[in-house]
N, C-alpha and C positions, 0 to 999 in steps of 0.2 A: 708485508702483504704478499710480496711476490718473492726465490732462490737462494762412495760405494757402500752399498749395503747388501744384505743377504738376499738370496733368492729362496722363497718358500718352496720352490720346486726342487731345490737341492736337498740332500739328506739332512734331516734335522737331528741335532744332538738333544735328546730329551733330558729332562732333569733341570737342575739349577743352571744358571748362566754365570759361571765363575770367571773372575778376572784371570787374564793370562799371567798376572804377576803373583798370583797366590791361590791358595785353596779355599775351601769352604770356611765360613766363620760361624761361630756360635752366637746365640742370642745374648745380647749385652755387649758384644765386641764392637758394635757399629755406631753407638751414640757418638755424636760429633766430638772430635777431639777438642779438649779445652784450649782456648787461646790464653794469652797473658791474663793473669788474674783469675783463671778458672772459668770464665764465662763460656757459654756455648757459642760456637761460631755462627755468624750470619751466613747466608748463601746469596751469591750474586750470579746472575745469568738470566733468569726469567723476570719479566716485568710483573707478572702475577701468576699464581698457581691456583687451579681449581681441581679439587679431588672429588671423584664420584665413585660409588661402589654399587655393585649389582651382580647379577648372575647372567652368564652367557654361555651357551652350548654346554650346559651341565657343569660349569666351573664358576667358582667365586672369583670375581675380577675387581681389581682396583685400578681406576683410570686416573692418572695424574697428568692433567693438561697444563703444560707450561707455555705461557704466551711470551713471545719475545718481540722486541721492537727493532730488530735488525741493526743493533749497534755493533760498531767495530770492537774487536777484542782489545785493541790498543787504548780505546776510550774507556771501556768498562774496567780496565785494570789501572786507571789513574788513582791517585791518592784518595782514599775514602770512597772509592767506587763512584766518584762524581764525574760524569762524562764531560762536563763543561771544562774547557781548557782554561787554566789560570794564566792570564796574560801579564807580561812584565818585560823588563829590559834585560837582555842577555848580551854578554861580552862577545864581540866578534874578533877572531884572531886576525890581526892585520899586520903581522910581522913583515909581510912582503911590501908594506907601504902603499898598497893599491887603494885608491879612493874613488870618489864619484865626480862626475862632471858638475862643477858648481852651478853651471847654468841650468841644470835639471833639478835643482833643489825646489821642493814644494814651498819652503819658507826659509828665511835666514834671520837670525837675531843675535846681537852682541850683548856683552855685559851680563852673562848668565853664569851662575854656578852650575856645577854638574847636576845637582838636584833640581835646580830651577830649570835647566835645559830639558830635563826629562819631563817635568810637568808641562812645560810649554810645548814640547814635541807631541805629547799625548793629545793636547788640544788641537794641534795642527792636523794630526792624523785622523782624529775623530771628525773634524770638520771636512776633511778631504773625502772621507768615506761617506758622510752624509750627502755631500754634493754630487758624488758619483753614482749613488744609488746601487752600487755594486755589492754592498755588504749588508747582510741581515743583522750583523752584530757590530755596530759602530764603536761600541765601547772597547772592543778587542781589535781595532784596526791595526794592521801591521805596517812596519816601515823601518827605516834606518835613521839613526841620529849620529851625526859627526860633531864632536865637541873638541874644540882646539883651545888649549890653555897650557901654560908652562908649568903650573903647579896644581896639585890635586884640589886644593881648596880655593884656588883663584877663580876669577870670573873669566870667561872666554866667549868665543863665538860659536854658535850652534847652527847647524843646517839639518833639515829634514828631507829625506829622500823616499821615494816610493819603494815598496818591497819588491816590485817587479824589475828594478834596475840591478845591474851587476857591476862590481868594482872593476876598474881597469888600470893597467900599468901606466896609461897615458896621464892619469891624474894622481900624482903622488901626494900623500898626506903630509901636512905640516908636522915638524918635530913636536912630539908630545901629544898629538891628536889621538883620540880614541874613537872607535865605532861601536855603537850599541844597536842591537836589533830588537824591536818591539815584537814579541811573539809569545809562543807557548813556553812556559817555564818548565814544562816536563821535557827534559832533554831528549829522552828516548822517543817520545811521541813526536816531538818537533822534527827530529832528523828523519824518522820513519815517514812522516807525512810529506816532508820535503822531497824525498825520493819518489813517492807516488805522484806528487804534483809534476815532477820532471818527466813522468811517464816510465820510470824504472819499474821493473818487475822484481819485487822482493821475494826471494825463494821461500817456499813454505817452511822448510826446515829452519831457516833463520828466523822467520816470523814466529814460529811455534816455540823456539828456544827463548826468544825475547819475552813472549807472553808467559812462559813458565817462570822466568825470573821475576817478572812483575807480580805474578800471583803469590810468590813467596813474600814479597813486601806487603801485600794485602793480608796475607795470613797472619803476619805480625800485628796487623791492626784488628784482628778478630773476624776476618771475612774469608771464606773459602768460595770456590766457584762450583757451578752446578756439575761440571764434569768430575771434579774430585768428590763431591757429595755422592754422585751416582756410583762411581767406582767403589765407594765404601758400602753401598747398599747391595750390590750384586754378590752372588756367590752363596747365598743362604740356601740350605737344603730344604727349608720349609716352604719356599715360594719359587715360582718361575718368573723371571724378569725379562721383559722385552722393551726395546726402545724404538720408537717410530719418529722419523725426522722429516722436516720439509727440506729434503736434500735429493739430489739426483738418484734415479733408479740405477741399480747396478747392471752392467752389461750381461751378467749371467742369467738375468730374468727374461731376456728377449733373444730373438734370432732374426735373421734377415729373410724377408719374403721378396721374391723377384717375380715379376710378371712381364716377360719380354714382349708379350703381345701388345702391351699398352704403349710401348715406344717412348722415346725421350720427350720431355716437355718441349713444346714449341716456343718460339720467341714470344715475348710479351706483346699484347695488343698495342696499337698506336696510342690509345688513350693513356696508357701507362708510360709510354715513351715521351709524351708531351708534358708529364708532370715536371714542375720546376726542379732545379738542382737543389741539393741539400743546402740548408742555411747554416749559419753559425750557431753554436750552442749558446744558451742564455749566459750572460756575463757572470751571473752568480755561480754557475757551474765551474767556471775557470778556477775559482778559489777553493773548490771542494776537493780534498785529497782522496775522497772515497772513489776508488777505481773499480768497485765491485768485488775486490778481494779483501781479505782481512776481517771479515765478519766473525763475530764470536760463534755464530751458528756453524760456520764451516770449521772453525777450530774445534768446537765441541764434537762434531762428526768425526774429524780425524782422530781426536784423542780417544774416543770410544772405540773406533774401528781398530786402533792400534792395541787396545788392551782387552777387548772382548771378542769372543767367537763371532763369526759373521752372522750366524742365525739370530743373534741377540740384537743386532742393530740393522735397521732397514730404512733406506731413503725411499720416499714414496711420492716425490714431486715429478709428475710425468712431463712437465713443460720443457725440461732440459733433456729429454730423452734423445740420445745420440749426440748431444752437444754439451757434455759435462765440462766443468771448469778444471777438473783435475787431469793432468796430462796422461797419467797412467790409465785412468778410466777412458779417456778419449782414444788411447791406443787400443784398449780392449774392444771398444765399439768398432774401430776400424778392422780389427781382426775378424769380426763377424762377417766381413765381406769376402774373406778368403774362400776360394772354391766356387765363387760366383763370377759371372762375366763382369768386367770392369764397368764402372758407372759411365754411361754415354756422355760424350762431350756436350757441353752446354751450347745450344744452338746460337745464342746471342754472342757468346765468347768467340765462336768460330766466325760469325758474321763481322764482328768488330775487328778481329784480327785481319781478315781479308781486306777490310777497308782501311786498315792501318789508322783507325780512328784515334784522335787525340782525346785527352781527358777534358771534360767540360769545365773543370776548374784547373787551370794550367799548373799552379804551384804544387799540386799534390804529386806531380811526377818526380819531384826532387826527393820524395820519400824521407823527409827529415824529421819524422816523429810527430806529424800532425795527429789530431785525435783519431782519424780514421785509419792511420797507418801505425797504430799503437801496437804494443806487443800482443794484445788480444787478437788483433786483426792478422798479424803475422802467424800467430798460432793457428787461427782458423784456416789460413792458407796451407800451412804445413800439415796440420792434422784436421782436415775438414770434417764438419758434422756428417753423421750418417743420417739419411733422410728418415723422417717419421712424421706421421700425421700430427702428433703432439708438437713437434718442432715447427711444423708449418703454421700452426695457430699461435705458437708461443710469442711470436714477434709483436703481437698486439699489445701486450703488457710493456715490453721494452719501448715501443714507439709512443705509447700513451704517457708513461711515467718518467722515463729516463732519457730517451733520445727522440724527442718530438721534432728535432731539426732534420732527422733522416726521413726522406720522402718515400713512403710506401702506402699501399692502398688495398683494402679488402672490399671496397664498395663495388667494383666491377664483378667480383666473385659473387657477392651477395645478390647483386642485381640480375646477373645473367645466368649464373650457375645454380643458385639457390632459388631465388625468385619470390619466396613467400615465407611468412612466419611458420606455417605448417610444415613446409619442406625443411626448414631449418631444424625444427624439432625432430622430424623423422630422421634426418641425417645424423645429428649429434647423439640421439638415443641409440641408433643402430651402431654408431662408431664406438660408443662407450659401454654398451650392454649386449650387443649382438656381434655381427661380423663385419669386417671391412667391405667385402663385396656388397652386403646389404646396404651399407652406408653410401657407397658410391652410386648404387642404383636409385637412391632416394633423391639425388640431384642430377643436374645435367652437366656432365663433364665429357661431352663428345668432342669431336675434332674441331667444330666451329667455336665452341665455348671455352676450350682449355686455355687459349691465349688470355682470356679475361681473368683467369684464376691466378695468374702470376701476381704477386704482391708488389714487386719492384722490377723495373726493367734495368738492365745493365747499359742500355742505350738511352741517350738523351737527344730528342728531336726538338730543336728550337722552334718557337712560333714562326710561322711563315715559311717553313721548310729549311733547306740548306743541308749540309752534311751532318751525318750522325756523329755524336760525341760519346765518349765512354763515361760511365759513372763507376764509382767504387762499388764493389760487391757488398761491403760492410757485413760480411758473413758472421761476424761476432755479434751483430745485432739482429740480423735476419738470417737465421741458419738455414732455412728451407724456403726458397722463394716460390715454389710451385707445388701443387698437390702431388704427393709422392706416389703416382700411379705405377710407375715402372718398377720401383722397389721401395720398401719401407720396413722399419722394425716392427715385429709382431710379437705377441706373447709366445714364449718358448713352447713348442709342441702343439700349437693351435692349428687346426685344419678343419674348415676354412680359416684363413688368417683372422686373428683378432688383435685389437690393440692390447697393450699391457693391462689396462684396467678391466677390459672386457674378459681377458683371460682369468683374472681373479674372480670376477663375477661367475664365470662358467664353472670354475673349480668349486666355489662355494655352493652353487646350485647342485652339482653332482654329489656334494657331501651332505646333502639334505637341508641346505639353508636357503631354499627357494623363497621362503616367506621374507627373510631378511633382504635378499637381493631385490625383491619387488618393493619392499619398503624404502630401500635406498634409492631406487629409480624414481619412486613417487616423490621422495624428499628432494631429489636433484631437480626435478621439474618445478616443484613449488619454490625452491630456493632461487633458481634462475629466473622464473617468472616474476618473483617479487623484486629481484634486482633490476629487471629490465622493464617493469611496468612504469616505474618512476625512478630512473637512475640517480637523480640528484637526491631524492629523499632516502632511497634505500642504501646508498653507499655512504655510511656514516663517516668514513675516513676522508671523504671529500675529494678523492683522487679523480673521479669522473667529472665532477664539477670544475675542478681546476683545469683539466684537459679541455673541457668544453669552453671555458672562458678564454683560454689561450688560443684556441682555434677559431672561435666564432665571435668573440668580443675582444679583439686584440687591443683596441683603444683603452679598454678598462684594464685588461691584464697588465699592460705596460705602465700603468699609473697607480697600482695598488701594492700593498704588502701582501705577498702570497706565500709567506713562509709557513703558514699553518692552514692547509687545505680544509681540515675538519672545521676549524673556526670560520673560515671563509664561507663554507657551505651554509652555516647557520645564520650568517649576517643578513640583515635586510638592506643596510647601507654600509658603504665602506669609504674611508677618507681617500682623497686624492693626494698622492705623494708630491705631485708637481705644485700643488697649492696647499701645502700642509698647514699653513697659518690661516687659511680661509675655511672655516667650518662649513660654509655654504657650498663649497666645491667638493662634491662627493658623488659616488656612483651607487645607483640602486641595483641590488642583486636579488631582491625578493621575487621579482617577476621573471627572472631568467630561469627557464626550465630546460630540461633535456627530454626530447621525445622518447616515448616508450617504444617497445619492439614493434607493436602493430603500426603505429604512426611512422616508424622508421622504414618499414617495408613498403608502406604507401608512398613514401618519398622515393625509395629506390625504384619503384615501379615507373616513376616519371623520369628516371635517369637512364638515358640511352648511351652507354659508354662507346658505342660505335660512332657516335656523333660528336662527343665532347669529353673533356677530362672532368673528373669529379670535382666538386667544390670542397672547400675545407670543412664545411658542415657535414657533408656526406662522408668524408674520410674519417673524421673523428667519431661519427655515429657508428660507422661500420666497425671500427676498432673496439668501441665500447661493447657492442653486441658480441663480437668474437671473444673478447676478454671475459665477459660475464660467464660464458660457458666454461672457459678454462679455469677461472677462479673457483667455481664450484666443483670442477673436475678434481682439483686438489683435495677438496673436502671429502668427496666420495672415495677418493684413493685412501685417505686416512681411515675412514670408517671401515672400508673393506680390509685394509691392512690390519686393523685391530682385530676384526673377526678372524682373519687368516692366522694371526699369531696365536689367538686363543685356541683355534681349532688344531694347530700344530703342537700345542702343549698337552702333556699327559693330564688326565682328568683327576689325578689323585691329590693334586696340590693347587692352591690358589695361584692366580696369575696377577702380576703387577705390570701394567702397560704405562710407560712414560711417553707422552707425546710432546715433542718440542717443536713449535712452529710459530708462525706469525699469529698475532692475537686474533685477527679476523677468522683464521682457520680454526684455532683451538676453541673459540667461542661457538662457532658453527657446529663443530664435531661434538662438543659437550651438550649442546642443545639437542642434537639427534639422539644421543644416548640417554638423556633425561627422559625423552619421549618413549624410550624403550625400557623404562623402569629403573634406570640408574639414578642414584640420589646421594645427597651428602648427609643423610640421617646419621646422627651420632657424632658428627665431626663439629668441633667448635667453629664459629664464624661461617657456618654453612659450607665449610670446606674450602673457603677462599682466603688467600693472603695476597698482599701486594695491591697494585692499583693499575688502572688503564692509562692514566694520564700523568706522566712524570715530567717535571721540569728538569732542565739540564743541570741545575745546581743541586738536585736532590741526590743524596746517597742512595745507591741502588741495592744495598744489602737487605735481604729479607730475613725475618725471624721465623724459622721453620718451627711449626708446632711438633709436639711429641710424636704424633702419628707419622710425620715425615722424617723425623730424626731416626726412626727405625720403622721401615715400611711394613715389617711383620705385624706391627701394631694395628694395621688396617684390617686385620682379619681376627675373628670371623666377621663376615658381612652381616649387619643386622637384618633380621627377617622382616 
């Protein structure tokens, strides 16, 4: 749902988009290479593909929308392209003789053969997982088995230990004892995920080499990946191919705007300083190795960028503008500040340093790898984000979906600086379709209200007064804490300054595409209004409803299975996990609703942040409102990028646009272009393959039809 490419402002190489590894190919050269037995290869990478054809700006265009489910590359490249890990017992090298403290055993049993000990241990671990409620997959519960016997087929004593324990030289193993670990049977995936769980940063080069080797294993099974398929499709002189990705915008598309008259951001208002300190992450997150790196989408982007000219591959997700995950790109954003005055010192940092304030949570000062002192946070300190309006609003998604334990708040901003639904629309439409000064003029960001616009204070003021304490900046989660009035990234060459998306809109209008820009703006308003009229009903993925339950109905949230937000949103009743054997103990979800944008601003009008801190309800409601605008911002970015790519292509040949993004975005974009005359006419299965709802045990390979095995077969477009 939610995270370098080319600048269309840079000189475009017209013509085909050849691979850097080879020249142009002739028709017939590109049909998928046969696998063992001569069968055509399946393709793994997208969850589903929808193909539309139509006419745009005088050119025939084929739009291939590839929806992806944000899976990790390490999981997609498992045997059979089944992302579910196959659990089993793995030998542990215990030549050093180190064992576990017997007193910490979960269970102990004598008189068991090795096979019997394994079966017994699996039951023990499954029961422990069920009792702890920490695991969504009790059948794959992890842990250690120590089996002591003098002969391989003899019976011996078995002990089971938690996977969280570490072996110690204090507890030596008995002669002949062995240790087995219950876990992922995929050796490469197991070790890779262990490193991520430890907080290690796996270098991209190492990760990509690993994925390359695993893809060769899948190729032997008759499956190739979307990146390899695409690299075989490019380079035809008959068509122009462009790729648009839900990836960060390249630094060469923007430049820095500085307004020294605005002055630095003031300290956050007291209402933000009184917000409680960050809580612990949910326990289920502790066992999730996903650290935000390793996604197949990121690998896909890197692979294409390494083999295709820049103008052929474009990242269009503005939410990470100035805060890219790639170190080289972060450095390029930093370079945009050269020649400008240095960023003013943060007023709160100065204040807290003068007070020699201690951390609100004392143990973080040890800096021993807690979540908030991870390598991502160290990177943000070393190469800080460059301020942007997109970055200021991007934290809403992070806080709603991934880091709800981090305390930050847009409610004072919406209540005191925006003030009404009408003002919100005036602001965001000016920000995305007109100029930054027009957007700022639409709301109240004067001297008295700017402190309310901070989303997080670096200071914590305990209830009842007392000394100020320090909070962590968590810049990896909240890259821009205050509206970037003093400086921000803007569309390259824009004057007055425009955001990146507004710069594209302006360019398209000047190229004679005003009608398209007006249609996109109308579609943007309709899409956001639909999403915010009834957020529970409109957000089919259930993310808003899950966030609402967590914040406003915590007693329910803590007692239910929340592993599938989309299913949770549809349920009228849900079982209690604390009373799983009593069917009468359940929670009603049917009548739980989320206020729409009009009701939300009515609530904000009654909230005076000068007198109190916001409630959990007000905080989550504010984040949902902000996120809805950002979510649809990504959609209009993709629509504009498609038009921009077609406009930059010569009119003498048809154009193929491949869009690879989250399913929510690709469906939304496809819906827009269908309303503009694009259709699947003449394509089997209405131009759709794959499905929206995959089970973890489903093989992810897709059978591409003939028109995708050679994209030139998509033309001519039916009249």
